[in-house]
Structures are given as C-alpha cells and as structure tokens.
N, C-alpha and C positions, 0 to 999 in steps of 0.2 A: 504493500500500500504506500502511496505517496502521501506525505504529511506536509502541511503548510502551517507555519507558526509565525504570525506577525509579532515581532518584538517591539514595534513602534509604528506610528503612522495611521493606525486604524482607531480613531477616537480623538485625534488631535492633528493639527497641521504641523508637521515636523517629525523628527525621530524616525524617518522611514527606514525600515529594516524588515524584510520578509525572508524567513528561513524555509527552504525546501529540504526535505529529508526523505530518502528512500534507500533501501538495501545497504545500510551502513554508511552512506555518503550524505553530505550536506552542502548546500550552496546558499549563500546569503545574497539576496537582491537588495542592493543599496545599503548604506550605512550612514544615516544622517543624524544631525544634532538638532537641537531646538534652543532658541534664545529665550531667556526667562521673561515672563510678563508678570508684573506684580512685585511683591515684596520678598525678594531673595537676595539680601545684602551680600556682596562679595561673590555671588554666583554669576559666571559669565556665560556658561553653556550647560545644557543638559544633554546627556547621551543615553542611549538605551541601556538597560540592565542586560548584560550578556551572560548572566548566570546559566541560562538554559543551554548555552553552548557547551557547558561542562557537564551537563546531565545526560545520561545515556551513553551508549557505546559508539554512536555514530561520529564520524570525523568531519570536520569542516574542511572542504576541499578548495573552495574558491569564493571570492566575492565578485559579483557582476554589477556594474554601475549603469544606470540609465542616463544620467546627465550630471552636470558639474555644480548644481546648486548645493549650498551648505546643508540643507535639510535632507540631502541624499548622499553626500560624501563626507560631511564634516566630522563624523565620529570615527572615521578610519584610524586616526592616530591611536586612539584608545583600544580599538580592536586589534590592530596589527602588533602592538606591543606584546600582546598575549597570544595571538594566533597569526603568525607570519605566513599567511597563505597567499597564493597568486590573486591579483586583482585585475579584472578585465574591464575595459571601457574604451570609448572612442578617443581619438588623438587629443582633442581639446580637453575633454574631461580628465584624462590622465595627466595632461600637462599641468593643470591646476592642482591636482592631487599631489603630483611629484613636488611641486613648489612648496606646498604646505609641509609635506613630510621631510623635505630637505631642511626647512627651517627648524624642525624639531629633531633633526639628526636620526630619523627613523628610516632604515633601509627597507625597501619593499620590492617585490617581484611584480612589476606593472606590465601588463600585456595588452597591447592595442589590438582591437578588432574593428572591422569595417562592416557597415550595413550589408546584410545579405550573406555575410561570411559565417558559415556554420563552424562552431568551435566545440570540440569535445572536452568538457571540463573534467570529466572523470568517467568511469565505465557506466554510470547511471544517468548522467545529465549531459545533454547537448544543447547548446544555445545558438540562436540566430538573432542578431540585433536587426531591428527594422527602423528605418528613419521616421521620426515624428517631428512635427513642428512644435516648438516651444520658445520660451523667451531667452534661451541661451544656445549657443552653437553646439552642434554635434549631439543633440538629444536623440535617444532611441527608445523604442519599445523592445520587448524581448519575446521570442518564441522558444519555449523549452520543449524538447522531446524527451520523454521519460518512459520507463517500462509500463507506466499506468496511464498513458495518454499524453496528449499535447496540451500545454498550458501557454496562454498568451497573457503577458503583463504589458499594459500599454505605456508604463512610465507616465510622466506628465506630458499631456498632449493637447493640441487644438487642431481644428480642421480649417486652417486659414487657406483660402483659395489663392492668395497672392502674397505669400511671405516675402519680405524684402530680400532675403538671401536665396530665394528660389527653391528652398528645401521643403517640399510638401510631405505631409504624413503619407506614408506608402500604403494607401488603402488597397492597391492592387495586390501586393504581397499578402497583406492581412486577409483579403478576400480569398486568395488561393489557399491560405492556411485553413480558413473556415470551410472551404469546399473539401479539403482533405480530412477535416474532422478536428474539432477543438473540444477537449473535455472540460476546460475551465478557462474563463476570462476573468482577469483581475484588472479593473479599470478605474482610472482617476476620477474621483468624486468631488473635487474641490468646488466646482461651480454647478453642482446638481440642482441647486435652488434657483439658478439663473435661467429664465426661459429663453428660447430662441438660440441664437448663435453668438459666440464671442466676437467682438469687433476685430477687424483686421488691423494688423500693424501698419498697413498702408494708410489707413485713416489717421493713425497717430502721426506719422511722418508728414502727412499733408497738413495736419493741424499745427505741428511745430513749424513747418515752413511758412505757413500763413501768418503766424504770430511773430516769428523772429525776423523774417525778411524786411519788413518795413520799420522795425523798431529802431529809433534813433540813438538809444543808449546801450549800456552794457546789459547783456542777457545772461542769466544764471539758470541752468536747467538742473534740477536735482532728480535723481533716479537711482534704481538699484545698480550697484557696481557690476553686476553680472549681465545686465541687459545690453550685450554688445551689439545686437542688431540695431538698436536705437542709437547707441553711441556711434556706430559706424555711419549711420545716416547724418547725425549731427556734425561729425567731422567733415563729411563731404559737403554739407550745406555751408559750413563755415568757410571752406575753401572757395566755394562759389561766390560767397558774399564778401570775401576778403577779410574775414575776421580771424584773429588768432585765438587758439583754444588753450585754456589751462585746465588740466585734469586735477581736481581737488579730491583727495581721498586715496589712502594707500591701496585698498582693494581694487579700486577703479584703475589706478596706475598699473598695478600688477597685471590685471586682466587684459588691459589694452596692450601692454608689452608682450605678453604671451601670445595674444591673438595676432599681433604683427609678426612675431617670430614664426608662427605656424602658417602664415598666409591667409588667415581668416579676415584680416582687416588691413586695408591699404590707406595710408595717410602720409602726406609729405612731411618730412622732418621739420621744415620751417613753419608748418601749421601749428605745431605744439609749442607752447611756451613753458619755460622754466619759471618757477615762482619769482625768482629774483629779477626776471625781465618784465614782469607784469606792469610795473610802474612806467616802463619805457613806451608802452603802447597806449594810445588814447582809448579811453573806456568804450566809446561807440564802436571800436574795432575789435572788441574782445567778446568771447563767449566762454563762460565758465561752466564746466560739467562737474557736478559735485555729488558725492554720496551724502547720506544723512537725512533722507526724506522721511524717515520714521522717527526723527527726533532723538536719535541715539546720542548720549552724552559723549563729548570729545570728538564727534564726527566733524567732517569738513564743513557742512552747512551750519552746524551749531557754532563753530568757531567764527564763521562769517557773520553770524548774528550776535556775537559777543559785544560787550561794551568797549573792548580794547580797540583803539584806532589801528588801521592797517590798510594795505592795498586791497585786501580781499573783503573788507567789511562792507556789508550791504548798506547802500546809501540812497538818498532820494535820486530818482531818475533811473534806477535799476529795474529790470523786469525779472521777476522770479517765477519760474514755471515748475510746478510739481508734476512730474511725469511718472507717477507711480500710484498704486492704490495704498490706502492706509490699512496696515495689518491690524486685525482685531487686537485690542489691548493698547494700541498706540495712538488712539484718537486724541487723547488729551495732550500728548507730547507734540503731535503734528499741529494741533490747534494753536499751541504756544508758539511754534515756529512761524505760523502764518501771522498771528497777532504781532509778534515781535518785528517781522519784516514790514508789516503795514505801518507800525509805529515809527519805523525808520524812514518812511516816505517812499518805500518801494511799491511798484505795482505788482500784485501777486495774483496768479491764476492757478487753479487746481481742479482736479476732475469733477468735483461737485458743481462747479460753475462753468467749466469748459470741458465738456465730456470727452472730447476727442484727444485729450492729453494723455490718456492711458488706455491700453487694451490688455486684458488678461492673457496670460500664456496657457490658460486651462480651458478645456472644452465646456461649453454650456450645454443645456438640456438636449437640444436637438442634435448636437454633435455627439453627445454620449449615446443617444439612441442609434445614430448612424453607425457608431463603432460596434454596437451590439448586433445590428442587422448585418453588417459586413462580416463579422467573425463567426456569427451563428453558433455560439457556444452551447454545450449541453448544460454546463453549470456556470454560475456567476457569483463572484464575491466583489463587492465594492471596496476600493482601497483609497488611501490618501484623502483623509478628511475627518472632520469632527463627526460625532455620532449623528447629528441632524443631516449632514451631507450623505453619510452612508445609508441612512434610512430612505432618503429621497431617491438615491440612485437605485436602491433595491426595488422601490416601487416602480421605477422606470423599467427595470429588467422584467418585472412581472408583467407590466403593460406590453412589453415587447415579446411576451410569450416564451421567455427562456424556461426550459423544462424544470430546472432546479436553481433556486436562488438562496444563498445562505449569507446572513449578516454576521460577520466576525469582528471582534475587537482585540486589542493587544492582549497577548497571552493565550488566546484560544488555539487549540490544536484541531485542525481540520483534516480529515482523511479523504483521499481521492482514489477511487478504483473503478472497475467496470460497472459497479452498482450506483455510482454517483458520489455525492458529497455526504460526509457524516461528521458529527462533532465528537471529538475523542477526549475532551477534558481541557485542562489548562496547565500552563507551565509558569515558573517564576518569571516575572516581568516587572517593568517599572522604568524609572529613570534615575540616573546618577548625576549629581551636581559636581561641576569642576570649574576651576579657572581656565581661561583659554590656553594658557601655557603649562598648566599643571597636569600631573598624572596621578595625583592622589585625590580621591573623592572627598567632597565636603559633606560631612554627615548632617542629618536633619537636626541633631542636637546642636551642632555648631551654628546652623542657620537660625534656629530658635534663639540661641544666646545672642546672636548678632541683632536679631529683631528686638530683643529685650533691651539691649544696650542702646539701640537707635531710638526706641520709644520712651524708655524710662531712665536713661543715664546709667552710669556705673560708679561704684565707690570701691576703693581699695582700703582694706582694713589690715593694718600691719602690727605685729608684735615682735619684740625681741625677748628671747628666753635664755637664761643662763644654762649653758650646756653641762655644767658640773652638778648643779643641785635642783634644776627645774624651777627656779624662781623667776618671776616676771621682771625683766630689766627695764623695759620701756613699752608704752602703748597700753591699749590699742590706740593707734593714730589712724585717722581717716583722711584720704584725699579723694576728690570727686571730679567727675567730668560729666557735663550735659545735664546738670540738675537745674530745676527752677529755683526761684528765690526762696519760696517756702521750704523746699527740700534742702537747700543749702543751710537754712537756719536749723535744720534738724540734725546736721552732721555731728555737732558736739554731743547731743543727747544719744545719738547712735553709738558714739565711741564709749560713752558712759555705760550704756546698756550692754555693750560687748564686754566691757571690763567687769561688770557685775556677774555676767554669765561665766567668765573665766574664773572668777573667785571661787566658784563652786567646784572647781576641778583641783584635785590634789597635785602637789609638786611632782609626784612620781608620774602621774598621767600626763601632766603638761610636758614632761621631758620625753616620755616614751610613746605617746599616742598622738601623733601629729594629725591624723585624720579627725580625731575627736576635737582637737584644738581648732582646726579649720572649720569644722561644722559648727562649733560653738560660736566662733566669731561671726559666721554668716547669720546664724539664727538670732544672736543678740543684736546685731546691727539692723537686721531686717525688721525685728520686732518694734524697734523705735520708729522707723519710717512708717510702718503700718499704722501704729497708734497715732502718730503726730500728723501725718499727711495723707495716709491711705495709699501711698505709692509703693512700688516694689522695684527699686533700681536693682540692676545686677550687682552682686557683691563678690569681690575677688579677695580671698584671704591670703595674706602673706606672712609666713612664719619664719623668722630667722633665729638661729641658735649661735651663741658666741661663747667663747671661753674668756671670762673676765680676769 
C-alpha cells in the first residue's frame, strides 16, 4: 500500500511537506517553512516537526521540490542536517536552495531535473516534473508512478493563458496522464474560495506600465522578492523609459543575481544602480524595486519609511505602488506602511484601490475545476491551504464527480491501493520554532517566558551566601526592567518579602539546597507584587556563594 503523510501545508498556508511511503522507501515532496504571525518573540521561522521520519523502518530516499518559494524549500537546512538525502528540483529552484545552504555551510546532493524528464528516485518511486505557471520561474507539478498507481501533485499553479515568460501549465501532458489513469490528484487549494479565474500577469504589467510611464517623479514598487517575472518586466520598462533601477532588499538582490547568472533575466548592467550612486541620478529618472510589502521589520521598505533622512527615504512627490497581496495576519502592518507613506506626502496605490496591481500565482475556482477535469483522477485530496480552503476544494471535487474525495490535514496517514483511499490513523506532527540562522529549536517554555517578560517586565533577585557556614552575606537585592511606576514602587517590598521567606530556611539548607533557595526567592518576591499591584513580572533568581 502507498501511504501519504502530510507533515505540513494541509490546514495552514506554509510548512508544505508531503511524505510518500511504500515498500520501505520514502520520498518527501517539498520542505517548506512558515513565518510567524502573532506573538512569538524571538521566533523567526517555523519548520515542520520531522519526528515521523524517525518512526518506522522505512528510509527517506529523496526530497523532490516543486518550486523555489520559502514555504516549499525553506526548511531544507533543518532536514538535511539530519537526513542528507538527494534533493531534486529545476535549475532555478536548486540555485536558490544551493545559495541558502552554502550560507549555512551545509553540503547537499542537489540534482537538477527538467520538465518531462522521468527520474527514478528509488526502486519504488519514479517522478516526472510537469511545467506549471506560477509566480516564480521554473515551477513544476509532479507525476509519480508507484506500484499502487499514479499520483499527480500539481504544486502551486494557475492557468494563465498568456504568462509573460511564455511558460504555460502543461495541460496536454497532464491530460495524457489522466487518459493513462491517475489514482490520486493532490491539488493546490489556496484560492478555492475565489470564483472564476485568477487574473493574468499580463494585466498586472499593463497596469504598472500605465501608472509608471507618465509619472513625473520617483517611483517605488514594493513586491515579493521572488516574483521575478514582474521584476523582469519592471527592469525592461525602466530601460525603455530611461530610468535607473535600485534593487532594495537582500533577497531581491540575490534572486535577481541568480536569475541573471542562469539566463532567466536579461538587464543591462548600467540599468542597475548601486546604493551609493542613487544621489547622482535625478529622482524622476529612478525606479526603486523594494521588498517589505508585508511590513516586515528591518525590511527595505520599512527603512525607506523610517524617520532617518537619507537618499532612499520616501518623500513628497514619490509614487509608491504595492504590487502584492496582503498575507493574512499582516493587514495591520501593511496599513501602517500605507499611512506612514501618505503622511510623508507620497502618492500611494495598492490592490484594494487599483486592482490591476497584483494577480495571484494560484488557481481560482474555475481553474481548479479544469485541473480536475483534465487529470480525471479516481481519488482526490486537496492540499496547500487553510482548512476552509481544503473544504471548499473538496466540495468542488464532489461537484466534478470525482469517485473518491478525502479531506486530510497535517499528521493524517492516508492509504492508497486498488480499492481507493483509506484513513490509517495519525503520526506525530506539528511545528518547531527557530531563529533563521539557528539549528536549535526554541521551546514553547522559552516562548512563554519571553511573552511574560514582554508583557509584565522582569526582576532579578540576587543573594550572596557564605560558602563556609551558609549565612546570608548580602541581599536579597532586586533590579528590574520594563516595570510600570506602581510596580517599581513595589520593588523594595518584594526584596523584603524575599528576605523574610529566606529567614525560614536553615543555614544548612541555604548552603546545600540551591534549588530551594531559588524557588524561595521567586515565591517571596512574586508574593509582594501580587499583593501590592496584582502583576506577575518574570522573576530571575541569582544565587552567589563566596568564601569570606
């Protein structure tokens, strides 16, 4: 039996990782991360919990990537440190992956495949990548041949009839696969609630050209750093208009550099400006392409909107175009960007008031139905989406008369054989928190402590104990950070409360039971704050022992 285990991506946008298992072999489709939304101090990324890979006797043989977005490839460093298996992907996808792995000094066996090239991953699995249209170059869907039938994974896709790079979703090959027989279709659900079809990228570039061409001042376009089709158009437009271009944002600069090296993007050297040369070019002759459209702290756009004067600072007369959608959870941050730019006197346009500024890279309802009709699967599982997206896509599959539709979420084990689909239980799953450059997970306990410090402040309660006889030499003394005025007034009472609590401990235990001493300091100090202010600051005990 073929088993499918989603380790991420089914129930959220991000963390995409789908495990295939059969006859002792395993293949992982994509290995993505998620950026935190909400209150997770110090956490920069979440990656899937890979515990399930250590469970059972099957071996992980390979990772197969659909495209280069972080929610599909960003967790590879954490996976490959533990499971150094071959990674398959298209040229551009693996170029970005290699760059990131090199930064972290992680060696990897990266293997390029081309659309329609059949690759035997192991005795159990053969894969054929199929070209799909998306918002990043070299995106593919995947056709897997297994002993238990054929599986089609769409990757992220749309059915744009006129993509600006000319790369259409290969419906002909997908249709051929359908005629040959497909046991299971796994299809992108992101826009399942959107009726009709997704707008063409052609409409976006027409909008950008219409807005930028006559504008008499500096233009700033903010977008995702991976949207190289749109960047390519903007660079060409700037050349035609005689504008010089500054790329603002490390990820954008890296992506453009790699795309130029690989031949995916052509631009004259003298079109691109170095930051130091920006002041030498009149503003009306410049175009700035910047990352940070989601309001990310320290991003290029955020710095352009800072109060610090500089050549890049947004000023009256500038035109700021948001050429991206607002990711759920980022609406407040994006609104702050817009308000700040308006307060600086800039003209600001964004998709809510100028609809043609952005088009999604994901298929809408009619395109999703078309994919189902072309592939003609016997079974269907919606992937890549929040639960509401998966439910709506499941309804669409039922309407399209797919014989068997199963809604799975992260951790479910789904069986596939000649009898169809079956639910086989669940495995360990979840997400692990990390810093971007770190390889040690940040525990939930640490996150909770950081939240407490951020919301209630922190106090340090210190004592000095004579190491010879266990007598109290000095303290408790309290220093604090982040307290309000009423809480600061309670510091002395907290020190006295901690001292009284210590007085009840014998000299022998003061000397020999440091855990007891620490707990007593915490409880004594916390008691005073609770009684006097009702607050609960984080308490850090510090115990020093000296020989007098």
